[in-house]
N, C-alpha and C positions, 0 to 999 in steps of 0.2 A: 504493500500500500504506500501511496504518497500522502502528503499532508492534505491534499484536496480530498482524497478518499476518506480520510479520517474526519475532518471537520464538517464535511457535508452529511455525515451519517447521523448527526445529533443536533437538535435545536439548542440544547443546553449541555455545555461541557462542565460537569461538576468539578469545582475546585475543592479537593478533599484534604482535610487535615486529620490524619489518623494518629491519635495519641496512644492507643493500645493496639498491639499487633492482632489480638484476637477479634478486633472489630473488622479487620480487612476483608476477609472472605464473606461473612454475612452481609456486610455493607455492599460489596460488589454484587452479590446475588440479588439483593433488594433493588438496587438501581437497575440491573439488567431486567429483572421481572417487571419493572415499571416502564421499560422501553428505552432506557438510556444505557447504551453499551460502551460508549467512549468515556473513559474515566481518567481524570488528571489527579494523581496523588502528589501533593506538594512536598518538597524537601524541607519541611519546617519542623520535623520531629525526628528523634533518633531512630524510630522504627520505620521510617518512610520506605527505604529501599527494601527492607524485609517484607513490608506490606505489599509492595509491587510484586516481589517474587512470589508471595503467597497467592495473590490474585491471578498472576500469570499461570500458575500451576493448577489452581483449583477451580477457576471460573473461566473456562475456555471460550465462553460466549462474549466475554468482556474484551475490549481493546484498551489496554491499560498503558498509560503514559506517566511521565514525571514532569511536574511543574516546579516553578520557582528555581529554575536552573540558572546559576549565575557564574559558574566557573567551568572551564573546558574539561577538567578532569571528571566533573560530574557526568558528562556525557558517557564516558567509559563505564562509570558505575551504573548508569541507567541501563546500558546494553547488557551488562553482566547480570543485572537483576531481572532481566526479561522484559523491560519496557519496550513498547512498540512505537512510541513517539516521545518527543521532548518539547517542553514549552519554557520560554524564558520571558522575564519581565522587560528585557532589553536586548540590545545586540551590540557586543563589543567586537573588535577585530579578532581577538583571541577566540571568542565563541564562534565567530564566522568561520575561521580557519578550522576549528575543531569540528564544526557541523559538516563541513565539506568532506571530512575524512570519516564521518560516522555513518553507520548503516541504517539508522532509523530516521524517519522524517522529523523535521524541526520547525516549530512555530515561534518565531522571534517576536518580541514585544517592541512597540514604538509608542512615542508620546507626542511627537511633533511632525509637521509636514517634512521637515528636513530629514528626520529619522526615517520616515516612510520612503522618501526618495532614496536614501542610502540603502535601505533594505531591498527596495525594488531593483536598484542598480546591482545589488549582490545576487539577484536572481530569485528573490522571494516575491510571490504574488499573494500569499495568504499570511496575514499579520495579526498579532494580538495588539489591540489598543489598550494600553494600561498606564496608569489607572484611568479607566474610561471616563468616569464622571469628572475627575479633576482635569482631564484633557479637553473637556468641553462636551462630553456626552453625545447626545443625539445631534446637537447643533454642529459639533466638530465633524461627525461622520457625514452629515449632509454636505458640509463645506469641502470635505476631502473627495466626495464622489465625482465632482466634475473634473478637477485636474488629475485625479488618479483613478480614472474609470476602470483600469485593469486590476486594481487592488481590491481584495476582499478582507474583511475584518472579523475578528472574534473579540468584541469589547468585553473587558473584564475589570471589575473594580467599581463598586457602587451599583451593579446590576442586581436586581432583586425580583421577587415574585410580583411586586407591584409595577415594575416598569419594563420587564424583559420583553413583553409583547411589542412595545414601542420600538425597541432596538431591532427585533427580528423583522419588523415591517420595512426596514430600510433595505434597498436593493444591494448595497455593498456590505451587508452583514450576513454571514453564513451561519453563525451560531453565536451564543453568548456564554461567557464563563460566569459561574456563580456558585456560592456555597449554600444557598438556601435549600437545595434538594438533598443535602447531606449534613444537616445540622448536628453539632456536637452533642447537644442535649439528647436528641433521639438516639444517637449512638450509645451514649452512656446509659440510657434507659433500656437498651436492647430492643427498641421499637422499630424493628425492620419493616413491619407492615406499614408503619407511618412513613418511612422513607420511600417505600414502593409507591405509596399514594401520592407523595410529592412529585416523584418522577413521572408517574402516570398523568398527573395534572399538567405538568410542563409539556410532555409530548403531545397530549391531547390538544393543547392550544396551538401547537405548531401544525398539527394535522388539519 
């Protein structure tokens, strides 16, 4: 798969923070049951890479990737853990070079038009707008649409159950990133049915 195959498979790319390793597999199963197969596990906790490995092994219907990638060596760790794609909040020269040598698709983040141009010139057509609301939100994406008609975005940061429909309605948005479909409180409660319901509601809106 390439990054287009991945981001076009889901209206919502869940930004997942897994504090306890035992949450990983039931969480992934719950999201897949709700229609969300593409999962982004963030590198914000000590168990993140182990969680990716567990999901890759035990939830074959999931397409699991790693987010909050900020250093080139993390790309190697992602591949070793079984990640199928990687997401970064930005794009440095070192990350660009490393992504070119990596065997998994890469979704880099941008914040400004200049960063979008640099990413486009490096060969990327699918970008993460982060943090989306601070970058200008829907207004920014509308402004980017005309001069950068070839670029498609996954806005993340400030996207919620209340506004994600408005983002998805934009022609240059292929999916949105958000944490509301995998809230920490429901994970701690073991409410996997509740998470499936949130995922189902998100995918139903997209349909």
